[in-house]
N, C-alpha and C positions, 0 to 999 in steps of 0.2 A: 162900167162897160157902157159904151153908146148903143144907140139904136140904128137901124138902116136909113131912117129919116135924115140923120146927121151926116151922111156922107154922100158926096155928089157921084152918083154912078152914071156918068155922063156917056159912058159907052154901051150902047144898047145891046151889042152883042154879048158883053159881059154879063149884062143884067139878065137877058134872055137864057144864057147858058145856067146862070145861077137857078132861074125859076125853073128851067127844065130838069135840072139836077135834083132839087128840092121835090118836084112832083114825083120823079121816079122813087125817090126813097120813101116819100110819104105813102105812096101806093102799095109798096112792097112791106112796109114796116110801120103803118099808120099808128098803131097803138104801143109802139116800143121806142119811139123818137120822141125826146123832151124838147131838145132845142137845137138850133144851128147858129153856129158863131162864125163870122167872116173875120179873118185876121191876116196880118201881113200888109204887103204894099197896097193892095186894092181897099183894105180896111183903112189906112192911112191916108188914101188919096195920092199916093206916091208911085203909082203903077204907071209902066209904059206898054207899048205894043207886045214885049217879049214877056211880060210878067204873067206868073201863073195866079191862080185864084185859090187862096188857102181857105178851106173850109173845116171846121171842126164840128162833128155831129155828136150830140150827147143823147144817149139812150139808156134804157132800162137794162138791156141785155150784155151779161159779160162774155158772151161767145165771141171768139174769133172770126165765126163764120159772117158775122154782121159787117166786120170790118174789112174783111176780104170782099164781100159783096158790095159793099159802096164803092171801093176801089175800082171794081169792075164797072159799075154804074157811071163813075166819073170818066172812064174810058168810052164808054157809049155816047156821052155827051160831047166828048172830045171829037169824036168822029162825026157827030151831028153838027157841030158848031164851030170847031176848029179852036175852041177856048180850052185851056188845059186848067182843069181843076185838080188841085193837089188836096185830097181827102184826108182827114184823120178821124178816127172814132174813139171815143172813150164812154164807157159807162158812166152813169152818175156817180156811182161808188167810187170808180177810179179817178174822176175828175175832183171829187170832194178829197179823196185821200191823198192825193198826189198834187194839190193846188199850190204848194209851196215849191214845186219844181220849177226851173227857169222856163221851159217851154209853155206850161200852163200860166205862169205868171205873166209871160209876154201876151198870151193869148187874153188874159183878164184886162191887161193894161190896154192893149191896142185894139182888141176884140170889138166886133159889132154884132150884136144880136139881131139876126135877121129872120127868125121865126122860133 
């Protein structure tokens, strides 16, 4: 998996939206978040003006509440910035248990750890 310095985030609006989103999540779930992984076209530097920003949050909590809440936070960021963040959430246990599934294999292959 790459790190954030390895991809050119030339679009400052995307960078600002990602930073805003991470700030909101950290503020609410600071001790329950382990990492954020950017994946999809933005991570591969293949995005265009219509691309969304795919972000996987990995945390310690198995609760569906966290996933529903981060979806709401992504909508807040969309309303503020106009950038569509498509969030996913997995607990560390889920990520490790299902890492052989195609979705997570794609995240592992293309993903960029951003925090």
